[in-house]
N, C-alpha and C positions, 0 to 999 in steps of 0.2 A: 503493499499500501505506499503508494506516495502522496502527502497531500501540500498543494503549495503553499507557503511560510506566509505569503500574503493573508489567507484565511485564518489562521489562527495564531492572534493577537492578544498580548497587554492592554485591557480597556486603558490604559496611562499612555500609549504610545498612539493613541487616534488622533487625530486633528477634531477634539470635540465641538467646535461647529460645525461639523460635515454629517456627523452620525444622530440617528435616534437607534438606541440600544433596546431592543425586545429582552423579554427574561419569558422563559418557557418550563412549562414542566412536561418530561418526557418519560415514557414507561417501554421497554423494548425485551425484546429476548435475551436470555442469558447471554449468549453467546455474540450478541451485538458488538460493534466497536464502534463505540461511542464517539470519539473523534472524528470518525466517518462519518456516522449518522449527522452527527453537528455541521458538519463542512458540507455535506449533501443539500442540508434542509438552508444554510447559509446561500449557496448556490443558485438551489431551486427557484428562489423568492428574490436574486437578482441575475446572474447571468443567464439561470435556465436552462444549459445544459447538463447530460448525466454524463455526455464526455465532450472532450474539449473538439471545438469546431475553428476552422481556419481564422475566422473572423474575432474570435474571442481572443484579442492580441492581449500583449502585457499591459499596453496603455488603458485596454478596456477594462480588466481588470481589477486596475488602481483606481480606475476610477469609477468602477460601478459596482463590485461584487463583495456581498456580504464578508463581514468578518468575525469569526468565533471568539470571544472576549472571555468565555468562561463556561466549564463543563463540569459539574459537582455532582458526583454520584450520593444520594442518599437512601440507605447506609454506605458510607463510601466503601466498598471490596477494593483493596489494593496490594493484597497477596492470592487470594482465592476466592473463589465465589462457593459459598456452602452447595453440597448437596440438592437440599430442596429447595435453595433458589431458583424458582422458573422465569423470575421476571425480575427487572433491573430497575430503578427509577432514579431519574437525573434532574436536574435544574441546569438550562444552557442558557446561554446569553449570548445572542447576537447582534451586532453593530449594522446599520444599515444606512447606504449615502442618501441622506436629504436630497442630493440633485436628482437621484431614481424617479422622485415623486412629480416632479417637475416644478411644482411651489407646494406651499402649506394647505394642506388639503385631505380632507378624512378616504376620501374613495380609494385615491391612491395609495395612500399610509397604509389604509389596511388592508388591499390587496398585495402591499408588500410584505406585511409584518404579520398575518395569518390567511394570504390565500389560498393557494394551492395547499400547502401543508395541513390545511387544517382538514385534507382528506387521508393525512398519513397515519391515522392510527391514535393512537396516544399522546395526543399534542395539545397542549393547551396555554394560550398566551395568557400569562399573568401581570405583567404589567411592563409599561413603555416609558423611557427616559429622553426628555426630550433636549437639544441645546436652548439657549436664547433666544438663537437668531430665529430659530423652527417656533417656540411660543410668541415671541411678539409678533409673528403675521396673522396672530387670532387675535380679535380685540376682547373676546371673552363675554362676562355677563356686563352689561350698560349699568346695571345697578347694585345686584348681588347683595350682600346683606347691610354693607351702610345704604345703599341707595334705598331699598326697603324699608328700612327704618327709619330713613327721612320722607319716606312719602307717606309715612302712617305717623312718624312723631312719637314714634316708641324705642324707646333706646334702654331699657332696664330689666326686660324680663322677656323670656320666650314666647314667641309670637303663636298664633292659634288657626290653626285651618280647617276648614270641612268641606268634604265632599255634599253635593245634592245626591241623595238617596229619596227613592230607587234611582239609578244610575241612567234610567229611560225612562221613556211612556209619558212625561210630564208634560204638560203647556207650557207655552211661555208664561202665562198669570200662577200656574199653580208651582212652577220652577221661582216665579219671582216672590210667591208667598211663602216659600219653606226658607229662601235664603234673607226673607225681611227678618222672621223669626232667629235664625242664627246669629245675623248679624247684631239685631238688637240683646241678645243674650251676652256679646262680646267677642266674636270670632274677628279676626282680622284679615284673613284671604279666605274667601269662599272660590271652589272651582269647580265647573261643570267636570262630569264622570268623564273620564276617557271616551266611554262606549256612545256619546253624543256629541255633534259637532252640527252638523246644519240639516235634521232629521226634513222629513214633512208635516211631521207631527209638532215641531218646535224648532222652526225655522231662527238661523243664527243671529239676525237683525231686530227679528222681533222679539227672539230670545233677550239679546242687549237691552234694548229699548225696556222693556219691563221690568227686566233684575234692577237697571240703575234708577230707573225710577224708585223702586221699593228699599234700595240700597240708600237713596237722599233721605228719604223717612227716616230711614233705621239710623244713620249717624247723627241726624239733628236729634232724635230721641236719645240716643247713648252717648251723644258727645264726644264721638271718636271714628276715625277714617273707618271705611271696609274698601278695601279690592274684590274685583272678582274677575275670575283667570275662565277667560272665554274660550272654550277649544276649539281651534280653524283646520285640527287634521282636515287633508283632504289629499287630491292629487297634488303632485309640486306646483301644474302650474296655476292652481287657484289659491296657492296659498298666499302668497301675497294678496292678491284681491278681498279674501276672504278677511285677511289683518285690518286692511283697510278699511272695509263696508263695519267693521266690529267697532273699531275706533271712531268712525265718522259716527257712527250710533251713540256712543258715548264710552264704549269701553276702557274701564283705566288696568286690565292685564291682558294677557293671552294666555294660550295651556298649547302646547304641541306633545302629540306623542313621537317621542324626538326619532328612538329607533324605530317606530315604523315608517315615518316619511323620510327618515335617513338624516344623518348628523350633517351633511352639505346642506341638506334644504335645509334644517333648522338654523344652522346658521346663517343662511342668506336672511332670514327673516330677523336673526338677532343683530346682526348688523347693517339691516336698513335703517339709514338715516330718519325716515318718514314715520317709523315705527317706535315708540319713543316711552312703550310703557314696558313693564314687568312681563317676562315671559316665564311659565311654571312648566316644568320639563318632567312630561308623565314617562315612568320607568315599563309600561307596558310593551312585551314580545320581547323582554331581555331576559325573560328565564331561558326562551331559546337558545340564546346564546350561553349563559354561564352555568346553567344547572346541569349540566356532565361534569363530573368532577376528570372528566379525561380530555375531554376536547373542546373548543369553543375562545372562549377568554372570560377571566375572571370577571365577576360581581362589580367589583372595584373600577376597573376600570371602563365596561360598558355603563354602568350605573352611576358614575360619580366622576371620575375625570373626564373624559371623552367628552360627556353632556356640558362639563363647566366647560370648556373648551369650546364649545360650539354655542355658547353664551347664553345657557339657560341661567334665570336669576334664582331659581329654585328646584329641588329635584326630589320626588318623591324616593322614598327608599323604603324596602319593605322592611319587616321588623320579624323577630321570633317570638313576638309577643301575641299575634294571631293566627290567622288563617292562612298563612305561606309559610313553607320550609325554610326558613332563613336563620343562618345561624348565628348566635351574638357576636362571637368576633368579628364574623364580616359583616355585618351589621353597624359595630363599631368602626369597623377603620372604612367603610365607605362612607359613613359621616364626616369624619375628620379627613378623607380625602376632600371632601367639600369645603372642607374650613382652613386645610392648611395653607400655606405661602406656595404660591405656584408662576414662577415668574412675573408678570405683570397682570396676570388675571386676578380679579376680585374673588375674595371669598362667597358662595353660594349657600343659601340655606338649605340643610336638609330637612327632609319631611317624612316623619316615620309615622307609616300609615301602613294599613292594611288591618284592623282586627284590634286598634289602639282604642284604648278606655280610659278613662279620669283616673284609675288606678295605675296606670303605666306612668304618668306624669312625671313621678317623684324619683322613676329609676330612668328615665329618658333626661331629666334635668342633670342627675349625679354622673352622668355621661358626657354630655356637651356644653354644662353650661348655660348660659342663657341665649347665646347664638342658633338656636334650634327651632324649626317651627312644628309645632305636632298636630299632626293631620288627623282627624277623625270622619267618618261618615256615619253610620250606625250608634256607633256611639253619641252621637249629636240626636239625630233624627228618631232614631229609639229609644230616647231616655224617658221611662218612666212618668214622667212629668211635661215631656212634648220638648222640643228640639231648643227653644228659648234656656229653658232650664238645664238640658244637657249643654249648652253653649256655657251656661252660667257656674254650672258643677266643674267645667275644665278652669274657667279662669279662676276659681278657688283653688284649685288643685296647685294651679300653677301660681299663686301669690305664695300660697303654704309651701310650695317646695324652694322659692325664691327665698322666702324667710328664714326657711330653716325649721318651720313651725312643723311638729309630730303631724303627719297626716290622718291617722285614726282621730284624732284632737279636733282638727279642722273640720272632717268631716262633723265633727258631734256641732258643731256651729252654723251648720251649713245644710240645710235639709235635701237641696238640690244634687249636693256631694254624697252626702249619706245616702241617697236614692241609689246614685250612681254604684256606690261600695257595694250595696246589698243585689243589687242588681247582676252586677259582672267583678265584686271581687278586687281588691288591693293588692298588687304585686311589689312583690319584695324577694330580691336575690339575696341569697345565702350570704353572697361575699360579695361586695359593692365597691370593694378598692380597686382600684385599676392597676397597681402596682405590686399586685397578690402574688408570689409566683404560685401558691398551692390552687389557686383557681377562677 
């Protein structure tokens, strides 16, 4: 076996501004030569030939071929492979020249880093590292955490989001009536469900006009501002028109199913200078990408980093609390990836949802602090005392969590919160210290 030294390099030897580094999990048969396998991945996604062809010159390879910058076996068999081992597991890191993508875009980036090799068996893209020059070409969120806080005038607590329930089937007037109740109860940001955009029974523009009129009354009554994210998801050629029509009708926020419409289409809307309202990114269809432990890409990448780069200001994050099989460590990692520094990109609000109730508020705040937007649908609209009381119960829980008050004691002081605990319980991890090595 001969491997060209240009393919196997130290990451320190790279011109940092020229490469995006991808990290993969791979599993192979026990007799696989992993250096050769890693080099084949790097070649397949760049020069793309399994044998060298005449036009693949040294100049072409230096300019375009991928570099293997790390191959790490776990567990690390170095002397021999035990007889009972049938499969070996590796972390592989490959650096791809950004010049291969043409410009800073998602379509060619993803084609390069998880294109053909997504059909190579147990190969999963875990993470991407970008040079500053590449990140700087993305505008990212227009608002993010600081911009949304400024719009709402709320700086000292987590925000509260509500999804209208039922998901679909309501008229504009019925949608507006539910939005009014949850807004008056204290919701900061309400959203359409991901399953409704512009259906016959609830046209987008009619829904905008009805809901925004209801929110005007609600804001006057509660003395706070409410945003409503209207779903404009559609065919790519309709997205811009949907956004413009919604904003012209009074919309003060938008929603995109970013993975369904595509990251570049989402970025097109987010970077449009005529669209100057926050955009909520919904994570539907991402499970098809991340749920396999062996293939696809990680939940943190498709659910946090990439939509943040695409310009989403708030991103739904599925949780371990409710109806979806999300692990707690993945949930925490995704939220931190939305909030941690990333080049010039603003932090975005993680929105834990999918079965979140008032009983989960304390745990969410312990994990993320104030920069989180707690999202609930049925926890508000299904509250035993109605949606207004459901929203009040969330705000009561948020106030108690921020002040450090005992949550069960707070419930004794607020009938709305007590009713929520009686209905759905109070969640408490046995260990909540993030630096606890035992669990």
